[in-house]
N, CA, C and O atoms as a printed pandas DataFrame, in Angstrom:
     atom_number atom_name residue_name chain_id  residue_number  x_coord  y_coord  z_coord
0              1         N          UNK        A               1    0.837   -1.188    0.000
1              2        CA          UNK        A               1    0.000    0.000    0.000
2              3         C          UNK        A               1    0.884    1.256    0.000
3              4         O          UNK        A               1    2.083    1.204    0.272
4              5         N          UNK        A               2    0.257    2.348   -0.308
5              6        CA          UNK        A               2    0.963    3.627   -0.381
6              7         C          UNK        A               2    1.190    4.248    0.992
7              8         O          UNK        A               2    0.472    3.955    1.948
8              9         N          UNK        A               3    2.186    5.097    1.069
9             10        CA          UNK        A               3    2.322    6.026    2.190
10            11         C          UNK        A               3    1.513    7.249    1.748
11            12         O          UNK        A               3    2.028    8.127    1.056
12            13         N          UNK        A               4    0.251    7.295    2.151
13            14        CA          UNK        A               4   -0.699    8.260    1.615
14            15         C          UNK        A               4   -0.329    9.703    1.918
15            16         O          UNK        A               4   -0.552   10.584    1.088
16            17         N          UNK        A               5    0.230    9.957    3.088
17            18        CA          UNK        A               5    0.598   11.327    3.446
18            19         C          UNK        A               5    1.732   11.818    2.555
19            20         O          UNK        A               5    1.680   12.933    2.035
20            21         N          UNK        A               6    2.750   10.989    2.381
21            22        CA          UNK        A               6    3.859   11.356    1.506
22            23         C          UNK        A               6    3.373   11.494    0.071
23            24         O          UNK        A               6    3.754   12.429   -0.633
24            25         N          UNK        A               7    2.538   10.569   -0.354
25            26        CA          UNK        A               7    1.995   10.622   -1.716
26            27         C          UNK        A               7    1.254   11.931   -1.948
27            28         O          UNK        A               7    1.454   12.584   -2.972
28            29         N          UNK        A               8    0.387   12.324   -0.990
29            30        CA          UNK        A               8   -0.382   13.561   -1.133
30            31         C          UNK        A               8    0.543   14.762   -1.251
31            32         O          UNK        A               8    0.303   15.649   -2.071
32            33         N          UNK        A               9    1.594   14.803   -0.446
33            34        CA          UNK        A               9    2.559   15.898   -0.500
34            35         C          UNK        A               9    3.277   15.922   -1.849
35            36         O          UNK        A               9    3.414   16.980   -2.462
36            37         N          UNK        A              10    3.735   14.757   -2.311
37            38        CA          UNK        A              10    4.424   14.690   -3.601
38            39         C          UNK        A              10    3.476   15.051   -4.744
39            40         O          UNK        A              10    3.873   15.717   -5.701
40            41         N          UNK        A              11    2.240   14.616   -4.642
41            42        CA          UNK        A              11    1.258   14.925   -5.675
42            43         C          UNK        A              11    1.026   16.429   -5.774
43            44         O          UNK        A              11    0.953   16.976   -6.874
44            45         N          UNK        A              12    0.911   17.097   -4.633
45            46        CA          UNK        A              12    0.731   18.556   -4.644
46            47         C          UNK        A              12    1.890   19.231   -5.370
47            48         O          UNK        A              12    1.689   20.183   -6.124
48            49         N          UNK        A              13    3.104   18.733   -5.138
49            50        CA          UNK        A              13    4.270   19.289   -5.825
50            51         C          UNK        A              13    4.192   19.078   -7.327
51            52         O          UNK        A              13    4.492   19.985   -8.103
52            53         N          UNK        A              14    3.790   17.887   -7.736
53            54        CA          UNK        A              14    3.674   17.583   -9.166
54            55         C          UNK        A              14    2.551   18.380   -9.816
55            56         O          UNK        A              14    2.676   18.812  -10.962
56            57         N          UNK        A              15    1.457   18.576   -9.091
57            58        CA          UNK        A              15    0.372   19.394   -9.620
58            59         C          UNK        A              15    0.875   20.829   -9.792
59            60         O          UNK        A              15    0.528   21.499  -10.765
60            61         N          UNK        A              16    1.686   21.295   -8.853
61            62        CA          UNK        A              16    2.297   22.621   -8.991
62            63         C          UNK        A              16    3.171   22.706  -10.228
63            64         O          UNK        A              16    3.149   23.705  -10.948
64            65         N          UNK        A              17    3.950   21.643  -10.474
65            66        CA          UNK        A              17    4.776   21.592  -11.684
66            67         C          UNK        A              17    3.894   21.636  -12.936
67            68         O          UNK        A              17    4.200   22.342  -13.897
68            69         N          UNK        A              18    2.808   20.881  -12.911
69            70        CA          UNK        A              18    1.880   20.877  -14.039
70            71         C          UNK        A              18    1.303   22.272  -14.247
71            72         O          UNK        A              18    1.176   22.740  -15.378
72            73         N          UNK        A              19    0.955   22.929  -13.144
73            74        CA          UNK        A              19    0.387   24.271  -13.224
74            75         C          UNK        A              19    1.337   25.271  -13.872
75            76         O          UNK        A              19    0.898   26.190  -14.564
76            77         N          UNK        A              20    2.624   25.096  -13.650
77            78        CA          UNK        A              20    3.609   25.973  -14.306
78            79         C          UNK        A              20    3.674   25.686  -15.800
79            80         O          UNK        A              20    3.848   26.601  -16.604
80            81         N          UNK        A              21    3.536   24.422  -16.170
81            82        CA          UNK        A              21    3.617   24.035  -17.573
82            83         C          UNK        A              21    2.321   24.331  -18.329
83            84         O          UNK        A              21    2.353   24.651  -19.517
84            85         N          UNK        A              22    1.185   24.224  -17.642
85            86        CA          UNK        A              22   -0.121   24.430  -18.285
86            87         C          UNK        A              22   -1.039   25.203  -17.338
87            88         O          UNK        A              22   -2.002   24.646  -16.811
88            89         N          UNK        A              23   -0.742   26.476  -17.124
89            90        CA          UNK        A              23   -1.497   27.244  -16.126
90            91         C          UNK        A              23   -2.991   27.371  -16.431
91            92         O          UNK        A              23   -3.810   27.352  -15.513
92            93         N          UNK        A              24   -3.349   27.499  -17.694
93            94        CA          UNK        A              24   -4.775   27.635  -18.025
94            95         C          UNK        A              24   -5.546   26.360  -17.689
95            96         O          UNK        A              24   -6.673   26.421  -17.197
96            97         N          UNK        A              25   -4.936   25.210  -17.955
97            98        CA          UNK        A              25   -5.591   23.941  -17.634
98            99         C          UNK        A              25   -5.811   23.821  -16.132
99           100         O          UNK        A              25   -6.886   23.415  -15.690
100          101         N          UNK        A              26   -4.799   24.171  -15.352
101          102        CA          UNK        A              26   -4.935   24.081  -13.898
102          103         C          UNK        A              26   -5.962   25.083  -13.387
103          104         O          UNK        A              26   -6.758   24.754  -12.508
104          105         N          UNK        A              27   -5.955   26.292  -13.922
105          106        CA          UNK        A              27   -6.960   27.289  -13.515
106          107         C          UNK        A              27   -8.368   26.780  -13.821
107          108         O          UNK        A              27   -9.284   26.973  -13.021
108          109         N          UNK        A              28   -8.542   26.134  -14.967
109          110        CA          UNK        A              28   -9.843   25.584  -15.319
110          111         C          UNK        A              28  -10.284   24.521  -14.336
111          112         O          UNK        A              28  -11.444   24.483  -13.926
112          113         N          UNK        A              29   -9.347   23.650  -13.955
113          114        CA          UNK        A              29   -9.670   22.610  -12.975
114          115         C          UNK        A              29  -10.046   23.241  -11.626
115          116         O          UNK        A              29  -11.027   22.841  -10.998
116          117         N          UNK        A              30   -9.260   24.222  -11.194
117          118        CA          UNK        A              30   -9.519   24.867   -9.904
118          119         C          UNK        A              30  -10.890   25.543   -9.914
119          120         O          UNK        A              30  -11.615   25.488   -8.920
120          121         N          UNK        A              31  -11.249   26.178  -11.028
121          122        CA          UNK        A              31  -12.566   26.815  -11.133
122          123         C          UNK        A              31  -13.674   25.776  -11.053
123          124         O          UNK        A              31  -14.678   25.984  -10.372
124          125         N          UNK        A              32  -13.491   24.648  -11.753
125          126        CA          UNK        A              32  -14.487   23.577  -11.731
126          127         C          UNK        A              32  -14.644   23.011  -10.325
127          128         O          UNK        A              32  -15.763   22.864   -9.832
128          129         N          UNK        A              33  -13.538   22.699   -9.687
129          130        CA          UNK        A              33  -13.583   22.139   -8.338
130          131         C          UNK        A              33  -14.166   23.144   -7.349
131          132         O          UNK        A              33  -14.937   22.775   -6.463
132          133         N          UNK        A              34  -13.797   24.401   -7.501
133          134        CA          UNK        A              34  -14.316   25.436   -6.609
134          135         C          UNK        A              34  -15.813   25.623   -6.766
135          136         O          UNK        A              34  -16.527   25.834   -5.785
136          137         N          UNK        A              35  -16.287   25.545   -7.998
137          138        CA          UNK        A              35  -17.721   25.663   -8.234
138          139         C          UNK        A              35  -18.499   24.536   -7.607
139          140         O          UNK        A              35  -19.586   24.750   -7.071
140          141         N          UNK        A              36  -17.953   23.333   -7.666
141          142        CA          UNK        A              36  -18.630   22.174   -7.075
142          143         C          UNK        A              36  -18.648   22.261   -5.549
143          144         O          UNK        A              36  -19.538   21.705   -4.906
144          145         N          UNK        A              37  -17.685   22.946   -4.978
145          146        CA          UNK        A              37  -17.609   23.067   -3.521
146          147         C          UNK        A              37  -18.587   24.106   -2.979
147          148         O          UNK        A              37  -18.880   24.112   -1.784
148          149         N          UNK        A              38  -19.092   24.980   -3.840
149          150        CA          UNK        A              38  -19.998   26.045   -3.397
150          151         C          UNK        A              38  -21.447   25.608   -3.537
151          152         O          UNK        A              38  -22.198   26.150   -4.349
152          153         N          UNK        A              39  -21.826   24.630   -2.744
153          154        CA          UNK        A              39  -23.199   24.150   -2.795
154          155         C          UNK        A              39  -23.974   24.723   -1.621
155          156         O          UNK        A              39  -23.388   25.126   -0.616
156          157         N          UNK        A              40  -25.278   24.758   -1.751
157          158        CA          UNK        A              40  -26.117   25.253   -0.665
158          159         C          UNK        A              40  -26.981   24.160   -0.052
159          160         O          UNK        A              40  -27.614   24.372    0.983
160          161         N          UNK        A              41  -27.011   22.994   -0.684
161          162        CA          UNK        A              41  -27.883   21.936   -0.187
162          163         C          UNK        A              41  -27.134   20.763    0.434
163          164         O          UNK        A              41  -27.695   20.046    1.262
164          165         N          UNK        A              42  -25.884   20.559    0.050
165          166        CA          UNK        A              42  -25.089   19.465    0.607
166          167         C          UNK        A              42  -24.021   20.032    1.538
167          168         O          UNK        A              42  -23.357   21.016    1.212
168          169         N          UNK        A              43  -23.865   19.403    2.691
169          170        CA          UNK        A              43  -22.813   19.852    3.588
170          171         C          UNK        A              43  -21.469   19.242    3.178
171          172         O          UNK        A              43  -21.415   18.360    2.321
172          173         N          UNK        A              44  -20.404   19.712    3.790
173          174        CA          UNK        A              44  -19.050   19.263    3.444
174          175         C          UNK        A              44  -18.894   17.759    3.653
175          176         O          UNK        A              44  -18.238   17.088    2.856
176          177         N          UNK        A              45  -19.485   17.231    4.706
177          178        CA          UNK        A              45  -19.377   15.788    4.979
178          179         C          UNK        A              45  -19.975   14.979    3.831
179          180         O          UNK        A              45  -19.365   14.021    3.357
180          181         N          UNK        A              46  -21.154   15.363    3.392
181          182        CA          UNK        A              46  -21.823   14.638    2.302
182          183         C          UNK        A              46  -21.024   14.755    1.010
183          184         O          UNK        A              46  -20.847   13.766    0.299
184          185         N          UNK        A              47  -20.541   15.952    0.703
185          186        CA          UNK        A              47  -19.742   16.138   -0.515
186          187         C          UNK        A              47  -18.499   15.267   -0.483
187          188         O          UNK        A              47  -18.126   14.691   -1.505
188          189         N          UNK        A              48  -17.851   15.159    0.670
189          190        CA          UNK        A              48  -16.629   14.346    0.759
190          191         C          UNK        A              48  -16.936   12.860    0.640
191          192         O          UNK        A              48  -16.158   12.114    0.044
192          193         N          UNK        A              49  -18.060   12.419    1.198
193          194        CA          UNK        A              49  -18.443   11.016    1.044
194          195         C          UNK        A              49  -18.740   10.691   -0.420
195          196         O          UNK        A              49  -18.344    9.640   -0.921
196          197         N          UNK        A              50  -19.439   11.597   -1.098
197          198        CA          UNK        A              50  -19.684   11.405   -2.527
198          199         C          UNK        A              50  -18.358   11.403   -3.279
199          200         O          UNK        A              50  -18.139   10.565   -4.153
200          201         N          UNK        A              51  -17.481   12.330   -2.944
201          202        CA          UNK        A              51  -16.181   12.420   -3.615
202          203         C          UNK        A              51  -15.386   11.136   -3.445
203          204         O          UNK        A              51  -14.739   10.683   -4.389
204          205         N          UNK        A              52  -15.422   10.545   -2.265
205          206        CA          UNK        A              52  -14.688    9.300   -2.045
206          207         C          UNK        A              52  -15.288    8.146   -2.839
207          208         O          UNK        A              52  -14.550    7.328   -3.388
208          209         N          UNK        A              53  -16.602    8.069   -2.908
209          210        CA          UNK        A              53  -17.228    7.012   -3.701
210          211         C          UNK        A              53  -16.862    7.169   -5.172
211          212         O          UNK        A              53  -16.576    6.182   -5.849
212          213         N          UNK        A              54  -16.868    8.400   -5.667
213          214        CA          UNK        A              54  -16.493    8.642   -7.060
214          215         C          UNK        A              54  -15.007    8.353   -7.261
215          216         O          UNK        A              54  -14.620    7.795   -8.289
216          217         N          UNK        A              55  -14.171    8.727   -6.290
217          218        CA          UNK        A              55  -12.732    8.459   -6.398
218          219         C          UNK        A              55  -12.462    6.970   -6.559
219          220         O          UNK        A              55  -11.587    6.569   -7.327
220          221         N          UNK        A              56  -13.209    6.161   -5.840
221          222        CA          UNK        A              56  -13.043    4.713   -5.950
222          223         C          UNK        A              56  -13.512    4.223   -7.316
223          224         O          UNK        A              56  -12.841    3.408   -7.949
224          225         N          UNK        A              57  -14.659    4.716   -7.769
225          226        CA          UNK        A              57  -15.179    4.234   -9.047
226          227         C          UNK        A              57  -14.325    4.690  -10.218
227          228         O          UNK        A              57  -14.309    4.036  -11.260
228          229         N          UNK        A              58  -13.611    5.807  -10.064
229          230        CA          UNK        A              58  -12.735    6.288  -11.142
230          231         C          UNK        A              58  -11.280    5.871  -10.934
231          232         O          UNK        A              58  -10.417    6.174  -11.759
232          233         N          UNK        A              59  -11.014    5.177   -9.833
233          234        CA          UNK        A              59   -9.682    4.652   -9.520
234          235         C          UNK        A              59   -8.628    5.762   -9.468
235          236         O          UNK        A              59   -7.581    5.668  -10.108
236          237         N          UNK        A              60   -8.917    6.804   -8.702
237          238        CA          UNK        A              60   -8.032    7.967   -8.623
238          239         C          UNK        A              60   -7.387    8.045   -7.237
239          240         O          UNK        A              60   -8.013    8.501   -6.280
240          241         N          UNK        A              61   -6.130    7.595   -7.137
241          242        CA          UNK        A              61   -5.430    7.636   -5.852
242          243         C          UNK        A              61   -5.273    9.059   -5.331
243          244         O          UNK        A              61   -5.399    9.302   -4.130
244          245         N          UNK        A              62   -5.001    9.989   -6.223
245          246        CA          UNK        A              62   -4.876   11.383   -5.805
246          247         C          UNK        A              62   -6.173   11.910   -5.217
247          248         O          UNK        A              62   -6.168   12.651   -4.234
248          249         N          UNK        A              63   -7.287   11.517   -5.831
249          250        CA          UNK        A              63   -8.598   11.909   -5.310
250          251         C          UNK        A              63   -8.838   11.282   -3.939
251          252         O          UNK        A              63   -9.373   11.925   -3.037
252          253         N          UNK        A              64   -8.438   10.029   -3.796
253          254        CA          UNK        A              64   -8.640    9.335   -2.522
254          255         C          UNK        A              64   -7.903   10.057   -1.401
255          256         O          UNK        A              64   -8.501   10.380   -0.374
256          257         N          UNK        A              65   -6.614   10.314   -1.588
257          258        CA          UNK        A              65   -5.845   10.935   -0.500
258          259         C          UNK        A              65   -6.316   12.350   -0.210
259          260         O          UNK        A              65   -6.332   12.774    0.946
260          261         N          UNK        A              66   -6.697   13.080   -1.244
261          262        CA          UNK        A              66   -7.177   14.451   -1.054
262          263         C          UNK        A              66   -8.509   14.470   -0.317
263          264         O          UNK        A              66   -8.706   15.265    0.601
264          265         N          UNK        A              67   -9.423   13.591   -0.721
265          266        CA          UNK        A              67  -10.756   13.626   -0.124
266          267         C          UNK        A              67  -10.839   12.888    1.214
267          268         O          UNK        A              67  -11.722   13.190    2.016
268          269         N          UNK        A              68   -9.949   11.935    1.477
269          270        CA          UNK        A              68   -9.881   11.375    2.834
270          271         C          UNK        A              68   -9.441   12.476    3.793
271          272         O          UNK        A              68  -10.009   12.631    4.874
272          273         N          UNK        A              69   -8.431   13.236    3.395
273          274        CA          UNK        A              69   -7.964   14.345    4.229
274          275         C          UNK        A              69   -9.102   15.334    4.492
275          276         O          UNK        A              69   -9.318   15.747    5.631
276          277         N          UNK        A              70   -9.823   15.709    3.444
277          278        CA          UNK        A              70  -10.934   16.653    3.602
278          279         C          UNK        A              70  -12.064   16.043    4.425
279          280         O          UNK        A              70  -12.699   16.741    5.215
280          281         N          UNK        A              71  -12.321   14.746    4.247
281          282        CA          UNK        A              71  -13.375   14.080    5.016
282          283         C          UNK        A              71  -13.032   14.067    6.504
283          284         O          UNK        A              71  -13.893   14.310    7.351
284          285         N          UNK        A              72  -11.778   13.782    6.811
285          286        CA          UNK        A              72  -11.349   13.792    8.219
286          287         C          UNK        A              72  -11.563   15.177    8.809
287          288         O          UNK        A              72  -12.084   15.312    9.916
288          289         N          UNK        A              73  -11.162   16.210    8.068
289          290        CA          UNK        A              73  -11.330   17.591    8.548
290          291         C          UNK        A              73  -12.804   17.946    8.708
291          292         O          UNK        A              73  -13.150   18.786    9.539
292          293         N          UNK        A              74  -13.683   17.311    7.916
293          294        CA          UNK        A              74  -15.125   17.569    8.022
294          295         C          UNK        A              74  -15.784   16.720    9.106
295          296         O          UNK        A              74  -16.985   16.841    9.343
296          297         N          UNK        A              75  -14.997   15.852    9.771
297          298        CA          UNK        A              75  -15.537   15.041   10.861
298          299         C          UNK        A              75  -16.190   13.743   10.432
299          300         O          UNK        A              75  -16.972   13.169   11.189
300          301         N          UNK        A              76  -15.887   13.271    9.236
301          302        CA          UNK        A              76  -16.462   12.013    8.752
302          303         C          UNK        A              76  -15.790   10.840    9.461
303          304         O          UNK        A              76  -14.573   10.831    9.645
304          305         N          UNK        A              77  -16.582    9.865    9.852
305          306        CA          UNK        A              77  -16.042    8.702   10.556
306          307         C          UNK        A              77  -15.622    7.611    9.575
307          308         O          UNK        A              77  -16.015    7.618    8.409
308          309         N          UNK        A              78  -14.824    6.683   10.067
309          310        CA          UNK        A              78  -14.410    5.520    9.260
310          311         C          UNK        A              78  -15.631    4.729    8.808
311          312         O          UNK        A              78  -15.686    4.250    7.675
312          313         N          UNK        A              79  -16.605    4.596    9.697
313          314        CA          UNK        A              79  -17.812    3.838    9.378
314          315         C          UNK        A              79  -18.622    4.520    8.269
315          316         O          UNK        A              79  -19.187    3.846    7.407
316          317         N          UNK        A              80  -18.677    5.840    8.292
317          318        CA          UNK        A              80  -19.391    6.566    7.234
318          319         C          UNK        A              80  -18.678    6.391    5.890
319          320         O          UNK        A              80  -19.317    6.212    4.853
320          321         N          UNK        A              81  -17.349    6.446    5.929
321          322        CA          UNK        A              81  -16.589    6.233    4.702
322          323         C          UNK        A              81  -16.832    4.821    4.181
323          324         O          UNK        A              81  -17.052    4.625    2.986
324          325         N          UNK        A              82  -16.793    3.833    5.083
325          326        CA          UNK        A              82  -17.017    2.449    4.661
326          327         C          UNK        A              82  -18.400    2.290    4.026
327          328         O          UNK        A              82  -18.547    1.570    3.039
328          329         N          UNK        A              83  -19.400    2.947    4.576
329          330        CA          UNK        A              83  -20.747    2.867    4.011
330          331         C          UNK        A              83  -20.793    3.502    2.618
331          332         O          UNK        A              83  -21.411    2.949    1.708
332          333         N          UNK        A              84  -20.150    4.646    2.447
333          334        CA          UNK        A              84  -20.097    5.295    1.131
334          335         C          UNK        A              84  -19.358    4.409    0.134
335          336         O          UNK        A              84  -19.744    4.324   -1.032
336          337         N          UNK        A              85  -18.299    3.751    0.590
337          338        CA          UNK        A              85  -17.541    2.863   -0.293
338          339         C          UNK        A              85  -18.371    1.638   -0.671
339          340         O          UNK        A              85  -18.211    1.094   -1.763
340          341         N          UNK        A              86  -19.254    1.202    0.224
341          342        CA          UNK        A              86  -20.166    0.112   -0.111
342          343         C          UNK        A              86  -21.084    0.501   -1.262
343          344         O          UNK        A              86  -21.397   -0.324   -2.120
344          345         N          UNK        A              87  -21.514    1.758   -1.278
345          346        CA          UNK        A              87  -22.323    2.250   -2.393
346          347         C          UNK        A              87  -21.489    2.247   -3.673
347          348         O          UNK        A              87  -21.984    1.867   -4.734
348          349         N          UNK        A              88  -20.229    2.668   -3.580
349          350        CA          UNK        A              88  -19.347    2.673   -4.758
350          351         C          UNK        A              88  -19.174    1.263   -5.307
351          352         O          UNK        A              88  -19.188    1.058   -6.521
352          353         N          UNK        A              89  -19.012    0.303   -4.421
353          354        CA          UNK        A              89  -18.860   -1.096   -4.849
354          355         C          UNK        A              89  -20.124   -1.556   -5.571
355          356         O          UNK        A              89  -20.050   -2.180   -6.630
356          357         N          UNK        A              90  -21.280   -1.246   -4.995
357          358        CA          UNK        A              90  -22.546   -1.641   -5.623
358          359         C          UNK        A              90  -22.709   -0.972   -6.981
359          360         O          UNK        A              90  -23.177   -1.599   -7.932
360          361         N          UNK        A              91  -22.327    0.296   -7.075
361          362        CA          UNK        A              91  -22.451    1.005   -8.357
362          363         C          UNK        A              91  -21.505    0.426   -9.394
363          364         O          UNK        A              91  -21.871    0.290  -10.561
364          365         N          UNK        A              92  -20.302    0.088   -8.985
365          366        CA          UNK        A              92  -19.369   -0.527   -9.936
366          367         C          UNK        A              92  -19.899   -1.877  -10.405
367          368         O          UNK        A              92  -19.802   -2.207  -11.587
368          369         N          UNK        A              93  -20.450   -2.647   -9.496
369          370        CA          UNK        A              93  -21.021   -3.938   -9.897
370          371         C          UNK        A              93  -22.218   -3.713  -10.807
371          372         O          UNK        A              93  -22.400   -4.437  -11.785
372          373         N          UNK        A              94  -23.032   -2.720  -10.494
373          374        CA          UNK        A              94  -24.170   -2.394  -11.335
374          375         C          UNK        A              94  -23.725   -1.946  -12.714
375          376         O          UNK        A              94  -24.311   -2.343  -13.721
376          377         N          UNK        A              95  -22.691   -1.120  -12.763
377          378        CA          UNK        A              95  -22.169   -0.668  -14.057
378          379         C          UNK        A              95  -21.628   -1.847  -14.846
379          380         O          UNK        A              95  -21.831   -1.924  -16.058
380          381         N          UNK        A              96  -20.946   -2.762  -14.181
381          382        CA          UNK        A              96  -20.435   -3.949  -14.875
382          383         C          UNK        A              96  -21.584   -4.784  -15.421
383          384         O          UNK        A              96  -21.490   -5.327  -16.522
384          385         N          UNK        A              97  -22.657   -4.889  -14.665
385          386        CA          UNK        A              97  -23.827   -5.637  -15.127
386          387         C          UNK        A              97  -24.444   -4.969  -16.355
387          388         O          UNK        A              97  -24.748   -5.641  -17.341
388          389         N          UNK        A              98  -24.628   -3.656  -16.297
389          390        CA          UNK        A              98  -25.210   -2.923  -17.421
390          391         C          UNK        A              98  -24.319   -3.041  -18.656
391          392         O          UNK        A              98  -24.813   -3.287  -19.757
392          393         N          UNK        A              99  -23.013   -2.868  -18.480
393          394        CA          UNK        A              99  -22.114   -2.937  -19.630
394          395         C          UNK        A              99  -21.929   -4.364  -20.133
395          396         O          UNK        A              99  -21.587   -4.572  -21.297
396          397         N          UNK        A             100  -22.150   -5.336  -19.273
397          398        CA          UNK        A             100  -22.172   -6.724  -19.737
398          399         C          UNK        A             100  -23.360   -6.939  -20.673
399          400         O          UNK        A             100  -23.227   -7.579  -21.716
400          401         N          UNK        A             101  -24.516   -6.403  -20.296
401          402        CA          UNK        A             101  -25.693   -6.505  -21.157
402          403         C          UNK        A             101  -25.454   -5.777  -22.479
403          404         O          UNK        A             101  -25.850   -6.267  -23.537
404          405         N          UNK        A             102  -24.812   -4.617  -22.424
405          406        CA          UNK        A             102  -24.507   -3.870  -23.648
406          407         C          UNK        A             102  -23.536   -4.655  -24.533
407          408         O          UNK        A             102  -23.669   -4.655  -25.756
408          409         N          UNK        A             103  -22.567   -5.319  -23.914
409          410        CA          UNK        A             103  -21.598   -6.106  -24.684
410          411         C          UNK        A             103  -22.289   -7.247  -25.413
411          412         O          UNK        A             103  -22.012   -7.500  -26.585
412          413         N          UNK        A             104  -23.192   -7.940  -24.715
413          414        CA          UNK        A             104  -23.939   -9.024  -25.371
414          415         C          UNK        A             104  -24.822   -8.479  -26.484
415          416         O          UNK        A             104  -24.954   -9.115  -27.529
416          417         N          UNK        A             105  -25.427   -7.316  -26.281
417          418        CA          UNK        A             105  -26.229   -6.685  -27.314
418          419         C          UNK        A             105  -25.364   -6.374  -28.542
419          420         O          UNK        A             105  -25.777   -6.618  -29.676
420          421         N          UNK        A             106  -24.180   -5.842  -28.311
421          422        CA          UNK        A             106  -23.236   -5.554  -29.399
422          423         C          UNK        A             106  -22.892   -6.834  -30.153
423          424         O          UNK        A             106  -22.914   -6.871  -31.383
424          425         N          UNK        A             107  -22.574   -7.879  -29.398
425          426        CA          UNK        A             107  -22.232   -9.158  -30.018
426          427         C          UNK        A             107  -23.370   -9.653  -30.894
427          428         O          UNK        A             107  -23.163  -10.060  -32.037
428          429         N          UNK        A             108  -24.584   -9.610  -30.335
429          430        CA          UNK        A             108  -25.743  -10.099  -31.091
430          431         C          UNK        A             108  -25.961   -9.281  -32.365
431          432         O          UNK        A             108  -26.242   -9.842  -33.424
432          433         N          UNK        A             109  -25.831   -7.959  -32.261
433          434        CA          UNK        A             109  -26.001   -7.127  -33.449
434          435         C          UNK        A             109  -24.921   -7.412  -34.492
435          436         O          UNK        A             109  -25.196   -7.395  -35.691
436          437         N          UNK        A             110  -23.718   -7.667  -34.049
437          438        CA          UNK        A             110  -22.608   -7.858  -34.984
438          439         C          UNK        A             110  -22.564   -9.273  -35.580
439          440         O          UNK        A             110  -21.877   -9.507  -36.575
440          441         N          UNK        A             111  -23.292  -10.206  -34.976
441          442        CA          UNK        A             111  -23.265  -11.586  -35.485
442          443         C          UNK        A             111  -24.582  -12.015  -36.114
443          444         O          UNK        A             111  -24.663  -13.091  -36.706
444          445         N          UNK        A             112  -25.607  -11.191  -35.994
445          446        CA          UNK        A             112  -26.898  -11.522  -36.589
446          447         C          UNK        A             112  -26.953  -10.899  -37.977
447          448         O          UNK        A             112  -26.743   -9.696  -38.131
448          449         N          UNK        A             113  -27.236  -11.715  -38.985
449          450        CA          UNK        A             113  -27.311  -11.158  -40.340
450          451         C          UNK        A             113  -28.407  -10.096  -40.429
451          452         O          UNK        A             113  -29.474  -10.225  -39.829
452          453         N          UNK        A             114  -28.117   -9.065  -41.180
453          454        CA          UNK        A             114  -29.122   -8.023  -41.396
454          455         C          UNK        A             114  -30.256   -8.590  -42.229
455          456         O          UNK        A             114  -30.023   -9.411  -43.117
456          457         N          UNK        A             115  -31.481   -8.164  -41.955
457          458        CA          UNK        A             115  -32.603   -8.656  -42.760
458          459         C          UNK        A             115  -32.429   -8.254  -44.215
459          460         O          UNK        A             115  -31.940   -7.168  -44.525
460          461         N          UNK        A             116  -32.833   -9.142  -45.087
461          462        CA          UNK        A             116  -32.738   -8.848  -46.514
462          463         C          UNK        A             116  -33.702   -7.743  -46.880
463          464         O          UNK        A             116  -34.798   -7.649  -46.329
464          465         N          UNK        A             117  -33.285   -6.912  -47.811
465          466        CA          UNK        A             117  -34.152   -5.834  -48.275
466          467         C          UNK        A             117  -35.367   -6.434  -48.978
467          468         O          UNK        A             117  -35.243   -7.409  -49.719
468          469         N          UNK        A             118  -36.511   -5.865  -48.749
469          470        CA          UNK        A             118  -37.744   -6.362  -49.368
470          471         C          UNK        A             118  -37.689   -6.157  -50.868
471          472         O          UNK        A             118  -37.262   -5.110  -51.354
472          473         N          UNK        A             119  -38.122   -7.158  -51.583
473          474        CA          UNK        A             119  -38.144   -7.064  -53.042
474          475         C          UNK        A             119  -39.203   -6.076  -53.484
475          476         O          UNK        A             119  -40.314   -6.062  -52.954
476          477         N          UNK        A             120  -38.859   -5.261  -54.446
477          478        CA          UNK        A             120  -39.815   -4.241  -54.909
478          479         C          UNK        A             120  -40.618   -4.743  -56.035
479          480         O          UNK        A             120  -41.472   -4.024  -56.553
């Protein structure tokens, strides 16, 4: 497993390096993230739990370390995080089920001969 604290620190440095190389891209990301943080209906705890579930489904280690840190600061418990992660697991399994059905549909369409054109 990772040393998450060191990873988060190193990641911040690399993001800073990226920001120097592509400042407009980083500014765009910061604006997007800042806009999502300015909600009036969800509290910080709920936003962080959602962020962690999404981080897991998108497999983003940087997101995980950043949002675990923010969740801790918002007072989220280990049990609350585990419950949110259970939702992420269910959603990933659900997505796999849906995309499995889509894959079979694709296979059937690609292996079934097209109907012959009606004779005029």
